N, C-alpha and C positions, 0 to 999 in steps of 0.2 A: 719399124726400125730395119733399115736395110743393111745387109752382112755379106761377107765374103771371105775367103774365097773358095768355092765348093764346087766340084765337078760331079754332081749328083742331082737330078732333076726330079728327085721324089718328093712329092707333095703330102703333107698330113696334119692330122689336126690333134689337139690333146689339151685337156682342162682349159678350154675357151681358147685356146692360141692356134694360131696357123703358122705353118714353116714352109715355104713355097719358091719356086725359082722366080726371079723377076722377069717382066713381061720380055726383057731384051736378054734374056739368058742365052739364046742360041748365038746372038751376036757378039755376046761379051766372050763366050767360048771360041767363036771364030777368030776374034781379035787376039785373045791369049795365045792360040796355035800359031798365030802370025808372027806375032812381036815378041814373045815372052822369051826370057833367057833362062834355060832350065838344064839341070842336071841330075840324074839319077834321083827322081822323085821331088827336087827342089827347086823354085824357081828364087831369082835373083832381081835385084833393082837394076835401072839401067846402067849402062855404064857410062862413068865420067873420068876426066884426064885430072890429075892432080897438078897443083900449080907448082912451078919450078922456081928458083931464084935467078936473077941475072946471070950471077956467075955461072950457073949449072946449065942455063942456055947456052952460053959461051964455050963451057968447057966439055959438055957431053953432047953425044951424036946422034944417040938412041932416042926414039919417040919416048914423051912424056908418060908417067904411069899410067894405065888405065885400071880401076876398080869399079866394083858395082857399088851403088849406094845405098848406104846403111839403112836410110828412111826412105819410105817409099810408099805409094798407094794403089791399090787395084780397083777395078771397077767391081762394085757388087752384084754377087750373083744369085743372093736369096732375100728374102724379107720375111720377118716374123708379125704377123698381125694378131690383134687380139680383139674379143668382143669388148672388152671393159679398157678403162684409161689407166693401164698400169704405169708404175714410174718407170723411168729408163733405167735405173739401178736393176731392177727386176729383169727388164729384156736384156740387158747387157750379160747378166748371170745366165740366162738362158743360152744366149748365143756362145759364150764360153763354154758350157755346160754341153751343149749340141757339138762343140768342136772336140771336146773329150771323146765323146761317143765315135766321132768319126776318125778320131785319130789325125786331127789338123788343128792348126791355130786359126780360129774363125774371129773376126773382130767387125765392129759395126763400121757403117761407111763414114769416112771422115778420119779415121784412125789411122795411124801409120804400122807398116811392118818394119820388124827390127831384123836387118840382115837377112840371110837366106829362108825361105819358109817353105815348107812342105806342100804340095799341091795333091797329092796321090792319097786318097782316104786310106786309113790303117797304117800309114807311115811313122806315125809317134806312137800307136798303140798295141798295133800287130793284132787287131781285131776288126772283123766285119760285122757290120749292121745288115739284119736281114728281116724281112717281114715286119714282125709286131714289134722288133727291137727298138724301132722308132719311137713309137708311141710310148710303150713301157718305160724305155730308158728317160725320156723327156719327162713323163709323169713323175719319177722317182726323183730327178733334178728339180723340178717344180715344186715338188712336196718337201724337198730339203730346204728351199729357200722361204717357204711359207710358214715352216716351223721353226725358224732358225732366227736369232737376235741379229741385229745389225753387225757386231763384232764376229759372230761365227760365220755369217755371209761373207764378210770381208775376208776371215781368215781362209775360208775354202775359195774364193775367188783368187787370193794369193798363191795358193797352192796348185791350183789346175793352170793358172797362167803361167806360173815358172816350171812346171812339169813340162808343159808344152814348148815355151820359149826355149829352155834350156839344152833341148836336145837339138836346137839349131847350132849350137857352138861346134867349133870346128874340133878342138883337140878333147881327147879323152878325159883329162883332168878337170877340163872346165864341166864336161856333162856330169862327171862324178860329183863335184861340188853343187851344181844345181840340183841334182837329186836328192842330194844330203839335205839341202835347205828345205826341199820339199817334206821330206822325211820328218824334218824337226818342227815345220810348220803344221803337219798333220798332228803329230804329238801334242804342240800346243793346243790344238782345236779340240782332239778328240778326248781331253782329260785322264789319259791313261798316266798310271804311276809307276815311276821306275826309280830304283834305288841310284843308280847312276847313269852316263850317258849311253854306255854300250847296252844298258837293257832297254832302252826306249823301243828299238825295233822288237824286241822279244815280246813285250808287254803288249804293243799294238797287234802282233801276230796271234797272240793269244785272245784279245779282246774280239776279233772276227774269225778265228779259228783257222786261221792262214798257216800253210807250211811255211816255216821260217828257212830262208836260204842259208847254207853252210857256213857262209861268211859273216851271217849276223849272229851264228851261235856263240853263246859266252864260252871263254878257256875256262881252265882249273881253278883261276882265281874269282871267276864270277864277275869281274870289274872290266874286262876287256873282250874284243872280238875282231876278227881281221878286218870289219868294216870300221871300228872306231879306231882301231890303230893306224888305220890307212888315211880315215878323216883328220886325227891329230898329227900326223906326220905332214900332211899336205895344208892344215890351216896353221900350224904353230912351227912347222921346220922346213917349209919349202921344199919337200920331197913328196914322190909319187912312184910307188912300186919300189919303195927304198932306197930311191937314188934322187938326186937333184931333177926337179921337173922337166921331163924332155929326155933323160937319160935311160928311163926303164917304164915297162909297164907291169902292173900286178897281173897275177894268173888269173885272177877273179874276173869274169865278163860283166863288169858293173854297167856298160852300156845297155846291155841287154836284159839283165838279171835285177839291176836296182831299179831300171823302169818297170819291168813287171809287176814288182813288189810293191810301187809307189801306185801302178794302175790297180791294184787290187786293192789297196788300202782307199784310195779316192772313190773307186766304185762301193765299196762296204760300207763307208761314211755317208755316202750320197743314198744308201739303202736300195743300191741296186743288186738284185740276185740273180747271180749268174754262175754257171758251172765253172767258169774260168778262175773263180776265186780258190777252186781246189786243185788248180792244175800244178804241174810240177815247176818248181822255181827256174829249171834251165830249160823248160819248153821253149823251141826255138820255132815251132810249126803256127804258122799263121792260123788264128782261130776264130770262132764265132762267138758273139756276143750271147745269143740265146737267152735275153733277160725274160725271168719270170714275173708273172703279175703276183 
């Protein structure tokens, strides 16, 4: 099964699988550098002109609006091969999992990208793969798939998928909402038990011995946290940062720290043993996976 888009010529094998660049990898990259619409680590679909009404064509002199296509495809850069005849669902799960390790949204050939898509490894997780990380990480992901039932696989796929896709949104409150959905999905998957909504990240952190971000700590009532208050305001009151959406931002850096917390939860749930699980919640430095066997 071919997939992409990944600028990494690494080839490796694990558990009877092989991930390698396609034969035309070089020409695919050359075409990408010649034609791709890119900005700050993201690539966009081809430009298209939006239609105007007859009256607009008469009344307005400016050119028609040009936007980037929301749905588009890219030539595959890699292929996953196996010594046995594995189901497509298995291969798709491994491709998405490899994207999680790379910090990119990787999809099989024939699928469409949704809006802007990161092309620089580490863009979506802040972690570099190095040496044995490739094999060790993919062995963990494959082991999770084998040891899980269909419902668990589907839920983990949903969490990783939205963890990656959600970061492509333009606005801070959209990214916050997407990461909260991921957190709720992980809570459903992992079987943690909390007495209230605000206690979910607390119990998940305890389950994997993670450092709890300050914004997820429960207040004196033990029923709320800054995170839960922000979530309730956004979902139920159309507010973000205490004001109508778009008028203010929270003091907390959710785009970085919430993503980091979910990165750790997903990694721990997949059985990936990495020093990153013990890192400071506010750490801004690009890190290494250093996945242990």
